[in-house]
VMD Tcl script that draws the C-alpha trace (Angstrom):
set ca {
  {28.57 -1.40 -17.32}
  {26.49 1.66 -16.57}
  {24.48 1.88 -13.35}
  {22.23 4.83 -12.64}
  {18.72 5.88 -11.78}
  {16.23 6.34 -14.58}
  {15.61 9.65 -16.24}
  {13.47 10.95 -19.09}
  {15.30 11.45 -22.41}
  {16.02 15.11 -23.11}
  {13.40 17.03 -25.04}
  {10.56 14.62 -24.39}
  {7.32 15.69 -22.77}
  {5.20 13.21 -20.86}
  {1.57 12.98 -21.79}
  {-1.12 13.60 -19.20}
  {-2.25 10.41 -17.49}
  {-5.76 11.73 -17.12}
  {-6.00 12.42 -20.83}
  {-4.59 9.03 -21.69}
  {-6.86 7.25 -19.25}
  {-9.92 8.94 -20.67}
  {-9.19 7.27 -24.00}
  {-9.70 3.86 -22.44}
  {-12.39 4.63 -19.90}
  {-15.79 3.16 -20.70}
  {-17.29 6.43 -19.62}
  {-15.82 8.08 -22.71}
  {-17.98 8.43 -25.79}
  {-17.18 7.96 -29.43}
  {-15.60 5.23 -31.51}
  {-12.09 6.46 -30.80}
  {-12.54 5.81 -27.08}
  {-13.62 2.24 -27.71}
  {-10.92 1.39 -30.24}
  {-7.83 2.39 -28.25}
  {-5.39 5.24 -28.52}
  {-6.91 7.83 -30.80}
  {-3.81 9.88 -31.47}
  {-2.06 10.39 -34.81}
  {1.07 8.32 -35.48}
  {3.11 11.53 -35.26}
  {2.37 11.74 -31.54}
  {3.47 8.18 -30.86}
  {6.48 8.03 -28.58}
  {7.39 4.36 -28.89}
  {7.28 1.73 -31.64}
  {5.02 -0.56 -29.59}
  {1.49 0.06 -28.40}
  {-1.11 -1.64 -26.19}
  {-4.83 -0.89 -26.19}
  {-7.04 -1.57 -23.22}
  {-9.61 -3.51 -25.20}
  {-6.86 -5.95 -26.18}
  {-5.94 -6.75 -22.59}
  {-9.27 -6.04 -20.87}
  {-10.11 -9.70 -20.23}
  {-6.68 -10.44 -18.75}
  {-6.68 -7.37 -16.49}
  {-10.23 -8.03 -15.30}
  {-9.15 -11.57 -14.38}
  {-6.27 -10.16 -12.33}
  {-8.72 -7.87 -10.54}
  {-11.08 -10.79 -9.82}
  {-8.23 -12.78 -8.30}
  {-7.12 -9.86 -6.16}
  {-10.65 -9.29 -4.85}
  {-11.08 -13.01 -4.12}
  {-7.83 -13.01 -2.13}
  {-8.99 -9.98 -0.15}
  {-12.32 -11.58 0.72}
  {-10.71 -14.90 1.71}
  {-8.87 -13.31 4.63}
  {-10.25 -14.21 8.06}
  {-9.86 -11.37 10.58}
  {-8.79 -12.00 14.15}
  {-11.13 -10.74 16.85}
  {-10.11 -7.39 18.28}
  {-11.59 -5.91 21.44}
  {-10.91 -2.36 20.28}
  {-12.25 -2.64 16.73}
  {-15.19 -4.83 17.73}
  {-17.71 -5.21 14.90}
  {-15.50 -3.09 12.65}
  {-12.61 -5.56 12.65}
  {-13.71 -6.92 9.26}
  {-13.39 -3.45 7.73}
  {-9.90 -3.00 9.13}
  {-8.93 -6.43 7.82}
  {-10.16 -5.53 4.34}
  {-8.18 -2.29 4.32}
  {-4.97 -4.08 5.28}
  {-5.55 -6.74 2.63}
  {-6.22 -4.11 -0.03}
  {-2.90 -2.40 0.68}
  {-1.03 -5.65 0.09}
  {-3.04 -6.94 -2.86}
  {-2.94 -3.68 -4.80}
  {0.85 -3.83 -4.93}
  {0.72 -7.40 -6.24}
  {-1.93 -6.41 -8.76}
  {0.29 -3.64 -10.14}
  {3.18 -6.08 -10.54}
  {1.05 -8.63 -12.38}
  {-0.47 -5.99 -14.65}
  {2.94 -4.59 -15.64}
  {4.13 -8.11 -16.39}
  {1.12 -8.68 -18.66}
  {1.35 -5.33 -20.46}
  {5.10 -5.70 -21.06}
  {4.32 -8.49 -23.51}
  {3.42 -5.82 -26.05}
  {7.15 -5.20 -26.44}
  {8.81 -8.40 -27.72}
  {12.22 -7.09 -26.68}
  {11.25 -6.99 -22.98}
  {11.82 -10.00 -20.73}
  {10.11 -9.74 -17.32}
  {11.65 -11.67 -14.42}
  {9.37 -12.24 -11.44}
  {10.47 -15.50 -9.80}
  {13.47 -16.17 -7.52}
  {14.68 -12.59 -7.58}
  {16.71 -12.67 -4.37}
  {19.67 -10.43 -5.17}
  {22.63 -10.60 -2.76}
  {23.58 -7.41 -0.94}
  {27.32 -7.70 -1.44}
  {29.30 -5.95 1.29}
  {31.55 -4.16 -1.18}
  {28.49 -2.85 -3.05}
  {26.87 -1.55 0.13}
  {30.07 0.22 1.13}
  {30.47 1.67 -2.35}
  {26.98 3.20 -2.55}
  {27.15 4.39 1.07}
  {30.42 6.26 0.72}
  {30.33 7.51 -2.86}
  {28.19 9.55 -5.17}
  {26.02 7.29 -7.30}
  {27.28 8.85 -10.52}
  {30.90 8.07 -9.64}
  {30.15 4.33 -9.61}
  {29.41 4.21 -13.33}
  {31.13 1.19 -14.87}
  {31.65 -0.71 -11.60}
  {30.48 -4.33 -11.68}
  {30.84 -6.73 -8.75}
  {30.74 -10.50 -8.33}
  {27.31 -11.65 -7.12}
  {28.96 -14.50 -5.18}
  {31.15 -12.19 -3.07}
  {30.50 -11.98 0.70}
  {27.07 -10.45 1.29}
  {24.97 -8.98 4.08}
  {21.51 -10.33 3.39}
  {19.57 -9.94 0.17}
  {17.04 -7.75 -1.61}
  {14.05 -8.98 -3.61}
  {12.77 -6.47 -6.20}
  {9.22 -6.59 -7.44}
  {10.25 -6.89 -11.09}
  {13.38 -7.05 -13.19}
  {12.89 -5.96 -16.78}
  {15.53 -6.81 -19.37}
  {15.49 -5.07 -22.75}
  {17.37 -7.47 -24.99}
  {17.54 -5.01 -27.87}
  {19.24 -2.32 -25.78}
  {21.12 -4.72 -23.47}
  {19.89 -2.89 -20.38}
  {18.06 -3.98 -17.26}
  {15.63 -2.22 -14.92}
  {15.21 -3.01 -11.23}
  {11.70 -1.91 -10.33}
  {10.02 -1.59 -6.96}
  {6.30 -0.82 -7.36}
  {4.53 0.91 -4.47}
  {0.78 1.48 -4.30}
  {1.63 4.86 -2.79}
  {4.74 6.54 -1.41}
  {2.63 8.71 0.91}
  {3.24 6.35 3.82}
  {7.00 6.76 3.51}
  {6.92 10.50 4.18}
  {10.24 11.81 5.44}
  {11.29 8.56 7.06}
  {14.58 6.81 6.36}
  {12.83 3.74 4.91}
  {12.85 5.19 1.41}
  {16.59 5.90 1.57}
  {17.24 2.40 2.85}
  {15.25 1.00 -0.07}
  {17.27 3.04 -2.56}
  {20.51 1.86 -0.97}
  {19.50 -1.79 -1.40}
  {18.40 -1.25 -4.98}
  {21.60 0.51 -5.98}
  {23.78 -2.11 -4.30}
  {21.80 -4.81 -6.11}
  {22.31 -3.02 -9.41}
  {26.08 -3.39 -9.08}
  {25.85 -7.19 -8.99}
  {22.87 -7.68 -11.32}
  {24.90 -8.13 -14.57}
  {26.92 -10.94 -13.04}
  {23.78 -12.40 -11.42}
  {21.86 -12.43 -14.73}
  {24.76 -14.06 -16.54}
  {25.15 -16.82 -13.96}
  {21.50 -17.48 -13.10}
  {19.52 -16.63 -16.25}
  {20.98 -18.46 -19.22}
  {23.99 -16.22 -19.79}
  {21.79 -13.14 -20.20}
  {24.06 -10.14 -20.72}
  {23.41 -6.45 -20.04}
  {25.71 -3.45 -19.99}
  {23.39 -0.93 -18.34}
  {21.38 -1.24 -15.12}
  {18.80 1.32 -14.02}
  {16.72 1.42 -10.84}
  {13.32 3.01 -10.29}
  {10.76 3.16 -7.50}
  {7.36 3.44 -9.18}
  {4.65 5.30 -7.26}
  {1.23 3.82 -8.03}
  {-0.49 7.00 -6.84}
  {1.40 8.97 -9.54}
  {2.46 11.80 -7.29}
  {5.12 14.20 -8.64}
  {8.16 12.20 -9.65}
  {11.83 12.85 -8.94}
  {13.88 11.01 -11.54}
  {17.16 12.23 -10.10}
  {16.25 10.38 -6.89}
  {14.89 7.31 -8.70}
  {11.19 8.09 -8.12}
  {8.87 7.53 -11.07}
  {5.12 8.06 -11.30}
  {3.05 5.18 -12.61}
  {1.79 7.56 -15.29}
  {5.30 7.56 -16.79}
  {5.69 3.82 -17.14}
  {5.30 3.98 -20.93}
  {8.89 5.20 -21.10}
  {10.22 2.33 -18.99}
  {8.60 -0.36 -21.14}
  {8.86 1.62 -24.40}
  {5.19 0.90 -25.04}
  {2.51 3.51 -25.66}
  {-0.72 3.00 -23.71}
  {0.61 1.15 -20.65}
  {-0.02 4.09 -18.31}
  {-3.58 4.45 -19.56}
  {-4.22 0.72 -19.07}
  {-2.84 0.92 -15.54}
  {-5.04 3.92 -14.79}
  {-8.14 2.03 -15.93}
  {-7.04 -1.02 -13.93}
  {-6.76 1.02 -10.73}
  {-10.11 2.67 -11.43}
  {-11.91 -0.68 -11.75}
  {-10.09 -2.18 -8.79}
  {-11.04 0.85 -6.70}
  {-14.72 0.43 -7.53}
  {-14.68 -3.22 -6.49}
  {-12.84 -2.43 -3.26}
  {-15.26 0.35 -2.34}
  {-18.20 -1.98 -2.91}
  {-16.64 -4.48 -0.49}
  {-16.02 -1.81 2.13}
  {-19.55 -0.43 1.80}
  {-21.10 -3.89 2.21}
  {-18.94 -4.62 5.26}
  {-19.73 -1.23 6.78}
  {-23.45 -1.85 6.40}
  {-23.07 -5.18 8.19}
  {-21.19 -3.57 11.07}
  {-23.72 -0.76 11.36}
  {-26.57 -3.27 11.24}
  {-25.14 -5.15 14.22}
  {-24.72 -1.91 16.15}
  {-28.29 -0.79 15.35}
  {-29.69 -4.09 16.63}
  {-27.70 -3.71 19.84}
  {-28.90 -0.12 20.25}
  {-32.53 -1.10 19.68}
  {-32.23 -3.79 22.35}
  {-30.72 -1.30 24.80}
  {-33.60 1.19 24.54}
  {-36.44 -1.38 24.73}
  {-38.69 -1.32 27.81}
  {-37.57 -4.77 28.95}
  {-33.89 -4.41 28.21}
  {-31.70 -6.55 30.40}
  {-28.93 -5.18 32.59}
  {-26.15 -7.48 33.67}
  {-23.31 -5.27 34.74}
  {-22.47 -6.89 38.08}
  {-24.66 -9.93 38.39}
  {-27.45 -11.99 36.82}
  {-29.59 -10.44 34.12}
  {-32.49 -8.35 35.43}
  {-35.08 -6.16 33.80}
  {-34.94 -2.39 34.03}
  {-37.96 -2.34 36.41}
  {-36.31 -4.86 38.72}
  {-33.15 -2.80 38.87}
  {-35.15 0.33 39.73}
  {-36.99 -1.50 42.51}
  {-33.72 -2.67 44.02}
  {-32.16 0.79 44.15}
  {-35.32 2.59 45.40}
  {-34.89 3.97 48.98}
  {-36.70 2.15 51.80}
  {-39.10 4.38 53.76}
  {-37.89 2.91 57.07}
  {-34.27 3.29 56.20}
  {-32.63 6.50 57.38}
  {-29.71 6.10 55.07}
  {-30.78 9.06 52.97}
  {-31.98 11.15 55.95}
  {-29.60 14.09 56.18}
  {-31.25 15.37 59.34}
  {-28.84 13.37 61.46}
  {-26.19 15.96 60.67}
  {-28.23 18.94 61.96}
  {-26.79 18.79 65.48}
  {-23.18 18.81 64.30}
  {-22.28 22.49 64.49}
  {-18.51 21.99 64.73}
  {-16.56 23.12 61.69}
  {-14.51 20.36 60.06}
  {-10.83 20.54 60.82}
  {-8.71 21.75 57.91}
  {-6.91 18.98 56.04}
  {-3.63 19.52 54.27}
  {-3.81 18.27 50.69}
  {-0.54 17.42 49.01}
  {-0.19 17.78 45.26}
  {2.70 17.03 42.96}
  {4.04 14.62 40.37}
  {3.30 10.95 40.80}
  {5.94 8.99 42.70}
  {6.45 5.40 43.68}
  {4.88 4.55 47.07}
  {7.38 4.17 49.89}
  {8.14 0.67 51.08}
  {7.24 -0.11 54.71}
}
mol new
graphics top color blue
foreach p $ca { graphics top sphere $p radius 0.5 }
foreach p [lrange $ca 0 end-1] q [lrange $ca 1 end] { graphics top cylinder $p $q radius 0.2 }
display resetview
């Protein structure tokens, strides 16, 4: 068995995602843009192909479901966010639903390759202790050919987003799709994720054979797919979404995914704009009420008009409270007072 991170075959050059996406975008003009990939057969990289117009209805349905799930969320009141809590709730829901949308879209597009089997359900892979120790203390390349029993003692489990099995090549791919790796930064979370994926790869052949109808593979590859398509690092297992054609061996998948994200982004921005207008409308009504001539003030007691408050705080002519003349006869200078400054300390107990 071979276990390693994914890499691009030597001598191959990836096509530009932007160029590929423009083929499918409805903003493009010309018959070629409407009919799918308009490149000569000589430029084809894989024997299978998918055109956006062929899967448009299915992908639009996935987008509709994602948007409906985002809208269904009921935000919890927040004193800090106030009227903007709905916007914050939408943003959090979008982050979750976009990842699910990418998974569902890849599963749908993979059908263009009859050799690919996509596993999405019950993917809890055991983190076998021996596998964790092996990947922690050894170079990944030195573990080539090592296969472990999936029923050996384990420390928890790992659930990948997708497992792709290429029956023609007898290899499997453990994929973890992220809407963006920007949030990971330089933290250790990404390394922890890689560790779990590599440990899972060492038991996946045995797991597939025992739990998926004696399915057999001799090569396992792992990849973290960045939905934002930032620069990839195949040696570290990081793949851009724009390179997914090579994982599925299907031309046009990256372009379909680019169009999917474009349409999903438009719908999300419309939701955010509508919610922002609602929040601003509430704030404008509150502001208009505050500046009206009969605005009510109820800071420390029952509601009173502005004029009533002014009448209450106006000085009484017979009251000498504001008469500073009472201090004219006090010619003595105030005694100096020593002021102590320093860092805050606990008060002494009496």
